[in-house]
C-alpha positions in Angstrom: 87.5 26.0 -69.9 84.4 23.7 -69.8 83.3 21.8 -66.6 85.0 18.5 -67.8 88.3 20.2 -68.4 88.1 22.1 -65.1 87.4 18.9 -63.3 90.3 17.1 -65.1 92.6 20.1 -64.3 91.7 20.1 -60.6 92.1 16.4 -60.2 95.5 16.3 -62.0 96.8 19.2 -59.9 95.7 17.5 -56.7 97.2 14.2 -57.8 100.5 15.9 -58.6 100.4 17.7 -55.2 100.0 14.4 -53.4 102.8 12.7 -55.5 105.2 15.6 -54.8 104.3 15.3 -51.1 104.1 11.5 -50.6 105.7 10.0 -53.7 108.0 7.0 -53.2 111.0 8.6 -55.0 111.3 11.7 -52.8 114.5 13.4 -51.9 115.5 12.4 -48.3 116.2 16.0 -47.3 112.9 17.3 -48.7 111.1 14.4 -46.9 112.8 15.4 -43.6 112.0 19.1 -44.0 108.4 18.2 -44.8 108.1 16.1 -41.6 109.7 18.9 -39.6 107.3 21.4 -41.1 104.3 19.3 -40.1 105.7 18.6 -36.6 106.6 22.3 -36.0 103.3 23.6 -37.1 101.4 20.9 -35.1 103.4 21.7 -32.0 102.9 25.4 -32.3 99.2 25.1 -32.8 98.9 22.6 -29.9 100.8 24.9 -27.5 98.7 27.9 -28.6 95.5 26.0 -28.0 96.6 24.9 -24.6 97.7 28.4 -23.6 94.5 30.0 -24.8 92.5 27.3 -22.9 94.4 28.0 -19.7 94.0 31.7 -20.0 90.3 31.2 -20.7 90.2 29.1 -17.5 91.9 31.7 -15.4 89.6 34.4 -16.7 86.5 32.2 -16.0 87.7 31.4 -12.5 88.5 35.0 -11.9 84.9 35.9 -12.8 83.1 33.0 -11.1 85.2 32.5 -8.0 87.0 35.7 -7.1 84.4 38.1 -8.4 81.6 35.7 -7.6 82.3 36.1 -3.9 84.0 39.5 -3.8 81.8 42.6 -4.3 81.8 44.2 -7.7 81.3 47.6 -6.0 80.9 48.8 -2.4 79.0 51.9 -1.2 80.8 53.2 1.9 78.7 55.5 4.0 80.2 58.7 5.4 78.6 57.9 8.8 77.2 54.5 10.0 73.6 54.0 8.8 71.0 52.2 11.0 68.1 52.3 8.6 69.9 50.1 6.1 67.3 47.4 5.5 65.1 49.6 3.4 68.1 50.8 1.3 69.2 47.2 0.7 65.7 46.2 -0.4 65.5 49.2 -2.7 68.9 48.4 -4.3 68.0 44.7 -4.8 64.9 45.8 -6.7 67.1 47.5 -9.4 67.5 45.4 -12.6 71.2 46.1 -12.8 71.9 44.7 -9.4 72.0 41.0 -8.6 72.6 41.2 -4.8 73.1 43.9 -2.1 74.8 42.9 1.1 75.3 45.0 4.3 78.9 45.0 5.4 81.0 46.0 8.4 84.8 45.6 7.9 87.8 45.9 10.1 91.3 44.6 10.5 92.5 42.5 13.4 95.2 40.2 14.5 94.2 36.5 14.9 95.9 34.6 17.7 95.8 30.9 18.1 98.2 28.1 19.0 101.1 30.5 19.5 100.6 31.8 15.9 99.7 35.4 15.0 98.3 36.4 11.6 96.6 39.5 10.2 93.1 39.0 9.2 90.4 41.1 7.4 87.2 40.6 9.4 83.9 41.1 7.6 80.6 41.3 9.4 78.0 39.9 7.1 74.3 39.0 7.1 74.5 35.2 7.3 70.8 34.9 6.2 71.7 36.6 2.8 75.2 35.2 2.3 74.7 31.6 3.4 73.4 30.3 0.0 76.3 31.9 -1.8 79.0 30.6 0.5 77.5 27.1 1.0 79.4 25.4 -1.9 82.7 26.7 -0.5 82.2 25.7 3.2 84.2 22.9 4.7 85.6 19.8 3.1 83.1 17.1 4.1 80.0 18.9 5.2 77.8 21.7 4.1 75.9 23.8 6.7 73.6 26.7 6.9 75.6 29.7 8.3 72.4 31.0 9.8 72.4 28.1 12.3 75.8 29.0 13.6 74.8 32.6 14.4 74.5 33.2 18.1 73.0 36.1 19.9 75.8 36.6 22.4 79.2 38.0 21.3 80.9 35.9 23.9 79.8 32.7 22.2 80.2 33.8 18.6 81.5 31.7 15.8 83.8 32.6 12.9 84.5 31.3 9.4 88.1 31.6 8.3 89.7 31.0 5.0 91.2 27.5 4.8 94.8 28.7 4.3 94.5 31.2 7.1 93.2 28.5 9.4 96.1 26.2 8.5 98.6 28.9 9.2 97.1 29.3 12.6 97.0 25.6 13.2 93.2 25.6 13.7 90.6 22.9 13.1 86.9 23.1 13.3 85.7 23.8 16.8 89.0 25.3 18.0 89.1 28.7 19.7 90.6 31.8 18.2 91.3 35.2 19.7 91.0 38.5 17.8 92.9 41.5 18.8 91.1 44.6 17.6 92.1 48.2 18.1 89.5 50.1 20.0 87.8 53.1 18.4 89.9 55.7 20.2 93.1 54.2 18.8 91.9 52.7 15.5 94.6 54.5 13.6 97.3 53.1 15.9 99.0 49.9 14.7 98.8 46.9 17.0 101.9 46.4 18.9 102.4 50.1 19.5 101.2 52.0 22.6 97.6 51.9 21.3 95.0 49.8 23.2 93.5 46.7 21.7 90.4 44.8 22.7 90.4 41.0 22.8 87.5 38.9 21.6 87.2 35.1 21.7 85.6 33.1 18.8 85.1 29.5 17.9 86.0 28.3 14.4 82.7 27.0 13.0 83.9 26.3 9.4 86.4 27.1 6.8 86.1 28.8 3.5 87.6 26.9 0.6 87.5 28.9 -2.6 91.0 27.9 -3.9 91.8 31.7 -4.3 93.7 34.3 -2.4 90.6 35.0 -0.4 91.4 31.9 1.7 94.5 33.6 3.0 93.1 36.8 4.5 89.3 36.7 5.2 87.3 36.0 8.3 83.5 36.1 8.5 81.5 36.9 11.6 77.8 37.7 12.1 76.9 41.3 11.3 75.5 42.1 14.8 78.8 40.9 16.4 80.9 43.0 14.1 78.7 46.0 15.0 79.2 45.3 18.7 83.0 45.1 18.2 83.2 48.4 16.2 80.6 50.1 18.5 78.2 50.8 15.7 75.0 49.7 17.4 72.6 48.7 14.7 74.5 50.5 12.0 76.6 49.3 9.1 79.5 50.8 7.3 78.5 50.1 3.7 76.7 48.0 1.2 78.4 45.5 -1.2 76.9 45.2 -4.6 77.0 42.3 -7.2 76.0 43.8 -10.5 74.9 42.2 -13.9 77.8 43.8 -15.9 80.9 43.8 -13.7 82.7 46.1 -16.2 80.1 48.7 -15.5 80.2 48.2 -11.7 81.4 51.7 -10.8 79.0 53.4 -13.2 76.0 51.4 -11.8 77.1 52.0 -8.2 77.4 55.8 -8.9 74.0 55.9 -10.6 72.4 54.1 -7.7 74.0 56.4 -5.1 72.7 59.4 -7.0 69.2 58.0 -7.5 68.9 57.0 -3.8 70.6 60.2 -2.6 73.2 58.3 -0.6 76.3 60.2 0.8 78.8 57.4 0.0 82.3 56.8 -1.2 82.4 54.2 -3.9 85.0 51.5 -4.5 84.9 48.7 -7.1 86.6 45.5 -8.0 89.2 47.2 -10.3 90.8 48.7 -7.2 91.2 45.4 -5.5 91.6 42.9 -8.4 92.1 45.2 -11.4 95.8 44.6 -11.6 95.2 40.8 -11.5 92.7 41.0 -14.4 95.0 43.2 -16.4 97.9 40.8 -15.8 95.9 37.9 -17.0 95.0 39.8 -20.2 98.5 41.0 -20.8 100.0 37.5 -20.2 97.5 36.1 -22.7 98.4 38.7 -25.4 102.2 38.2 -24.9 102.0 34.4 -25.0 99.8 34.4 -28.0 102.2 36.8 -29.8 105.1 34.5 -28.9 103.4 31.3 -30.1 102.2 33.0 -33.2 105.8 33.7 -34.0 106.5 30.0 -33.5 103.7 29.3 -36.0 105.3 31.8 -38.4 108.6 29.9 -38.1 106.8 26.6 -38.8 105.2 28.2 -41.8 108.6 29.3 -43.1 109.5 25.6 -43.1 106.7 25.1 -45.5 108.1 27.8 -47.7 111.6 26.1 -47.6 110.1 22.7 -48.3 108.3 23.9 -51.4 111.4 25.7 -52.6 113.4 22.5 -52.4 110.7 20.5 -54.1 110.6 23.0 -56.9 114.4 22.7 -57.3 114.3 18.9 -57.1 111.4 18.5 -59.5 112.5 21.0 -62.2 112.8 18.3 -64.9 109.5 16.7 -64.0 107.8 20.1 -64.2 109.4 20.8 -67.5 108.2 17.5 -68.9 104.7 18.1 -67.7 104.8 21.5 -69.4 105.8 20.0 -72.7 102.9 17.5 -72.4 100.5 20.5 -72.2 100.2 21.0 -68.5 99.5 24.7 -67.9 101.3 27.2 -65.7 98.1 27.6 -63.7 98.1 23.8 -63.2 101.7 23.9 -61.9 100.9 26.8 -59.6 97.9 25.1 -58.2 99.8 21.8 -57.7 102.4 23.4 -55.5 99.9 25.6 -53.6 97.9 22.4 -52.9 101.1 20.6 -51.7 101.8 23.4 -49.2 98.2 23.5 -48.0 98.3 19.7 -47.6 101.3 20.0 -45.3 99.6 22.8 -43.4 96.3 20.9 -43.1 97.9 17.8 -41.7 99.8 20.0 -39.2 96.6 21.8 -38.2 94.6 18.6 -37.7 97.4 16.9 -35.6 98.0 20.1 -33.6 94.3 20.7 -33.0 93.7 17.2 -31.8 96.8 17.1 -29.6 96.2 20.6 -28.3 92.6 19.8 -27.4 93.5 16.6 -25.6 96.3 18.4 -23.7 94.1 21.3 -22.8 91.5 18.9 -21.4 94.1 17.0 -19.4 96.0 20.0 -18.2 94.4 20.4 -14.7 94.9 16.6 -14.0 98.5 16.7 -15.3 99.3 19.7 -13.1 97.9 17.8 -10.1 100.0 14.8 -11.0 103.1 16.8 -11.3 102.5 18.4 -7.9 101.9 15.0 -6.4 105.1 13.5 -7.9 107.2 16.5 -6.9 105.6 16.9 -3.5 105.4 20.7 -4.1 102.5 23.1 -4.4 103.4 24.8 -7.7 100.4 27.1 -7.5 99.9 28.7 -4.0 97.4 31.3 -3.3 100.0 33.5 -1.5 101.7 33.8 -4.9 99.0 33.1 -7.5 95.3 34.1 -7.5 94.2 30.4 -7.4 95.8 27.2 -6.3 94.9 25.0 -9.3 95.3 25.1 -13.0 92.0 25.9 -14.8 91.3 25.1 -18.4 88.4 26.1 -20.6 88.6 24.8 -24.2 86.7 26.9 -26.8 85.9 25.7 -30.3 86.2 29.3 -31.5 89.9 29.4 -30.3 90.7 26.2 -32.2 89.1 27.5 -35.3 90.8 30.8 -35.1 94.3 29.3 -34.6 93.9 26.8 -37.4 92.5 29.4 -39.8 95.4 31.7 -39.0 97.9 28.9 -39.6 96.3 28.0 -42.9 96.2 31.6 -44.0 99.9 32.1 -43.2 100.7 28.8 -45.0 98.8 29.8 -48.1 100.8 33.0 -48.3 104.0 31.1 -47.9 103.1 28.8 -50.8 102.6 31.5 -53.4 106.2 32.4 -54.2 107.6 28.9 -54.6 104.5 27.9 -56.6 105.0 31.0 -58.8 108.6 30.0 -59.4 107.5 26.5 -60.4 104.9 27.9 -62.8 107.5 30.1 -64.5 110.1 27.3 -65.2 110.9 27.3 -68.9 110.7 23.7 -70.3 113.2 24.1 -73.1 115.9 25.7 -71.0 115.4 23.2 -68.1 115.5 20.1 -70.3 118.5 21.4 -72.3 120.7 21.4 -69.2 119.0 18.4 -67.4 
């Protein structure tokens, strides 16, 4: 077949595909099923794009917010270490480590305004941590945590998670009392016969991360945490932020061996591993479910072409008697099915992208209209709906839908191509 014939063959098949799809004298039922096919495919693609974008958003916020503040790995010393400055400096000089932060950690009961809540107190080096926390401090002002550090424990300040401060009925400048078991009875729960020491603090600021961290954490200066836990100038451990968080334990273990540190190692998978796994599992299950919906929509394309073939038998037979080849008939019906799929993909991609972009604002609007916090950090890892739209996801979803649609067109197109003109016209 020369180039002129090939061009004529292609244009004729494409013209027939469009006539079968959009001709004026269409069967009403075929027209309805075609519209349903396009709508179903577009809806499935749009929903899948939105879900993938939301899952991408959750994963991004998990990495940037939760694991951006929480340590990727922690080296816990067997005994308090006083000469920790040199160790921290040495660890920060390693290329696999972004930041090393000394830590003293203990549990306490926070008492304020007749409210009692458990709190995880972390003694941190404000000079090192202040730049990291500054974007999350307060609602109207940003301050340098170093300026709130006082020398005396009796006049110390504390930074609490916003949700914890709300539960305690605290505002900036209010006093809070921490009940801490003393060393001799540290394994005895508060409220039992064990002794507890009381320490007074002033709320200097709140931590607003929008994550579950806001419900449990309180930050105080490192020296004051050492005084409360009777560690002197010592620390309990060193928190590490590493370049590759999925290699956090390996990197921490390697550094402990290289620096000959007698430590116990914990990493983010022990604290947040279940959350990350849940996000990934939810993503896979929802993608599988919505892919099934796409398959159902593609089945409608199969049904539509089957009905068109049945309705257009006489027209196909006449075309065959006029010299139109089997290949041309096959190509015409494949093109019709792909035309339905292409329209569905374009509409679904546009609508899905728009919905994914507006999803956070729509969730805020729904919460405002209902007067209910649908996402709370005591239930979910973050209190807002994130969304991150990726072009690669849109392309992958549309290509998968087009591929499934192409396979669905083959059998009806083959049936059309094998219609016998003489037999069909005899009984027309």
